[in-house]
C-alpha positions as CSV (number, residue, x, y, z in Angstrom):
1,M,0.0,0.0,0.0
2,T,2.8,2.3,0.9
3,G,4.5,1.5,-2.4
4,I,1.4,2.2,-4.3
5,S,0.9,5.6,-2.5
6,T,4.5,6.5,-3.3
7,H,4.1,5.6,-7.0
8,Q,0.9,7.8,-7.1
9,G,2.8,10.7,-5.6
10,I,5.6,10.4,-8.1
11,T,3.1,10.3,-11.0
12,R,1.1,13.2,-9.8
13,R,4.1,15.6,-9.9
14,N,3.5,18.0,-12.8
15,Y,6.5,19.5,-14.4
16,N,4.6,21.3,-17.2
17,W,5.0,25.0,-17.1
18,R,1.8,27.0,-16.3
19,V,1.3,30.6,-17.5
20,V,1.9,31.8,-14.0
21,D,5.2,30.0,-13.9
22,I,6.3,31.8,-17.1
23,V,5.2,35.2,-15.9
24,V,6.8,34.8,-12.5
25,A,10.0,33.4,-14.0
26,A,10.1,36.3,-16.4
27,L,9.6,38.8,-13.6
28,I,12.5,37.2,-11.6
29,A,14.6,37.3,-14.8
30,V,13.8,41.0,-15.5
31,A,14.5,41.9,-11.9
32,G,17.8,39.9,-12.2
33,G,18.7,41.9,-15.2
34,V,18.5,45.0,-13.1
35,I,20.6,43.4,-10.4
36,F,23.1,42.4,-13.0
37,W,23.5,45.9,-14.2
38,A,23.8,47.3,-10.8
39,W,26.3,44.5,-9.8
40,S,28.4,45.3,-12.8
41,Q,28.6,49.0,-11.7
42,G,29.7,47.7,-8.3
43,A,32.4,45.6,-10.0
44,N,33.9,48.7,-11.4
45,L,34.3,50.1,-8.0
46,I,36.1,47.1,-6.5
47,S,38.1,45.8,-9.4
48,A,41.0,48.3,-9.1
49,P,41.8,47.6,-5.3
50,V,41.1,43.9,-5.6
51,N,43.3,43.5,-8.7
52,A,46.1,45.4,-6.9
53,L,45.8,42.9,-4.0
54,Y,45.4,39.5,-6.0
55,P,43.4,39.5,-9.3
56,P,41.7,36.1,-8.8
57,L,40.0,37.5,-5.7
58,T,37.5,39.2,-8.0
59,G,35.9,35.8,-8.3
60,L,34.4,36.4,-4.8
61,Y,32.3,39.2,-6.1
62,A,30.8,37.0,-9.0
63,G,27.9,35.5,-7.1
64,G,25.5,38.3,-7.5
65,W,25.4,37.6,-11.3
66,M,24.0,34.1,-10.5
67,I,21.1,34.9,-8.2
68,P,18.3,34.6,-10.9
69,A,19.3,31.0,-11.7
70,V,19.0,29.7,-8.1
71,L,16.1,31.9,-7.1
72,G,14.1,31.2,-10.1
73,M,14.4,27.4,-9.6
74,L,13.7,27.7,-5.8
75,I,10.4,29.4,-6.6
76,V,9.1,27.7,-9.7
77,R,10.7,24.3,-9.1
78,K,10.3,23.0,-12.7
79,P,12.9,21.9,-15.1
80,G,14.5,24.7,-17.1
81,A,13.7,27.4,-14.5
82,A,17.3,28.1,-13.6
83,L,18.5,28.2,-17.2
84,F,15.5,30.4,-18.3
85,C,15.8,32.9,-15.6
86,E,19.6,33.4,-15.9
87,A,19.5,33.6,-19.6
88,V,16.7,36.1,-19.7
89,A,18.3,38.2,-16.9
90,A,21.5,38.3,-19.0
91,T,19.6,39.5,-22.1
92,G,18.1,42.3,-19.9
93,E,21.5,43.3,-18.8
94,L,22.7,43.4,-22.4
95,I,19.6,45.5,-23.4
96,M,20.3,48.0,-20.6
97,G,23.9,48.4,-21.9
98,S,26.3,45.8,-20.4
99,Q,30.0,46.8,-20.3
100,Y,30.7,43.1,-21.1
101,G,28.9,43.1,-24.5
102,T,27.3,40.1,-26.0
103,T,29.6,37.9,-23.9
104,V,27.2,38.4,-21.1
105,L,24.7,36.2,-22.9
106,I,27.0,33.4,-23.0
107,S,27.9,33.8,-19.4
108,G,24.3,33.8,-18.5
109,V,23.5,30.6,-20.4
110,L,26.5,28.9,-18.9
111,Q,25.8,30.0,-15.3
112,G,22.2,29.1,-15.6
113,L,23.2,25.7,-16.9
114,G,25.6,25.1,-14.0
115,A,22.7,25.7,-11.5
116,E,20.2,23.7,-13.6
117,L,22.5,20.6,-13.8
118,V,22.8,20.4,-10.0
119,F,19.0,20.5,-9.6
120,A,18.7,18.0,-12.5
121,A,21.0,15.6,-10.7
122,L,18.8,15.9,-7.6
123,V,15.9,15.0,-9.9
124,Y,14.2,18.4,-9.1
125,R,13.3,17.1,-5.8
126,K,15.6,18.8,-3.4
127,F,15.3,22.6,-2.7
128,N,16.8,22.8,0.7
129,L,19.8,24.8,1.8
130,P,22.5,22.2,0.7
131,A,20.8,22.0,-2.8
132,S,20.7,25.8,-3.1
133,L,24.4,26.1,-2.0
134,L,25.4,23.4,-4.5
135,A,23.3,25.0,-7.3
136,G,25.0,28.3,-6.6
137,A,28.4,26.6,-6.6
138,G,27.6,24.9,-9.8
139,A,26.8,28.2,-11.4
140,G,29.9,29.7,-10.1
141,L,32.0,26.9,-11.3
142,F,30.7,27.4,-14.9
143,C,31.3,31.1,-14.5
144,G,34.9,30.4,-13.5
145,L,35.5,28.1,-16.3
146,N,34.0,30.4,-18.9
147,D,36.1,33.3,-17.7
148,S,39.3,31.3,-17.5
149,F,39.3,29.0,-20.5
150,L,37.0,30.1,-23.3
151,P,38.4,32.4,-25.9
152,W,36.3,35.4,-24.8
153,G,37.2,34.8,-21.1
154,W,38.3,37.8,-19.1
155,N,41.0,35.8,-17.4
156,I,42.3,33.7,-20.3
157,A,45.9,35.1,-19.6
158,Y,46.0,34.0,-16.1
159,A,48.6,31.4,-15.1
160,G,47.2,27.9,-14.2
161,G,47.3,28.4,-10.5
162,D,45.6,31.7,-10.7
163,K,42.9,30.2,-12.9
164,L,42.2,27.4,-10.3
165,A,42.1,30.0,-7.5
166,Y,39.6,32.2,-9.5
167,I,37.4,29.2,-10.3
168,I,37.4,28.2,-6.6
169,F,36.6,31.8,-5.6
170,T,33.6,32.0,-8.1
171,A,32.3,28.7,-6.9
172,I,32.4,29.9,-3.3
173,S,30.8,33.2,-4.3
174,G,28.1,31.4,-6.2
175,A,27.4,29.1,-3.2
176,V,27.1,31.9,-0.6
177,I,25.6,34.9,-2.5
178,A,23.5,33.1,-5.1
179,G,22.8,29.9,-3.2
180,G,22.5,31.1,0.4
181,L,20.8,34.5,-0.4
182,S,18.3,32.9,-2.8
183,W,17.4,30.3,-0.2
184,L,16.8,33.0,2.3
185,A,14.8,35.1,0.0
186,T,12.6,32.1,-1.0
187,R,11.8,31.4,2.6
188,G,11.0,35.1,3.2
189,L,8.7,35.4,0.2
190,A,6.9,32.1,1.2
191,K,6.2,33.8,4.6
192,T,4.3,36.6,3.0
193,G,2.0,34.2,1.0
194,V,3.0,35.5,-2.5
195,L,4.1,32.0,-3.4
196,S,0.8,30.4,-2.7
197,S,0.4,29.2,-6.3
198,F,3.8,27.4,-6.3
199,A,5.2,24.3,-5.0
200,S,7.6,26.6,-3.0
201,R,4.6,27.9,-1.0
202,K,5.7,26.0,2.1
203,A,9.4,27.0,1.7
204,A,9.4,28.9,5.0
205,T,8.7,25.7,7.0
206,E,10.6,23.1,5.0
207,P,13.5,21.4,6.6
208,V,16.8,23.2,6.2
209,F,18.8,20.0,5.5
210,S,16.4,17.3,4.3
């Protein structure tokens, strides 16, 4: 009987996107585009002193560019949400005039993919704090790889050790800023009741680690 109930619970899970899913994901992405633009302005302020200290440390600032991927998935909880939100947010930043040009689109897609793969590996069933931190780290990992090894990467001239340090820093930043803050934001939104039409509506009372 227990097995039958479990099977029915699995088959009832609906991964089809509803109109409200698309609308809210788009709103998250648009807000993310604005965050991206503002985050980029902040990067201009810290880049000079950080580069003077140790250039790979700039990776610790990167997590802000990955928030839409993790936040979108934590709220919508359907396959593709992380990739969709991050890619649309990057498009918004480009439209507003990104200093990084069209490479921002590639970065957005790769960062969204990094978070998406983590949630996919968890079969889109884990949205707790560890899953959020891992998704943020996944986005940061892809960010670091993109910046360090692809032809348009900003750090392509780094030595091997510096590239490794930068990738570690972007993964840490993604975990803490994108993963941790998005998890906290989702719980806070759930408390207000605005997520009542989503599977994340009980996020505020969900176990932290299970």
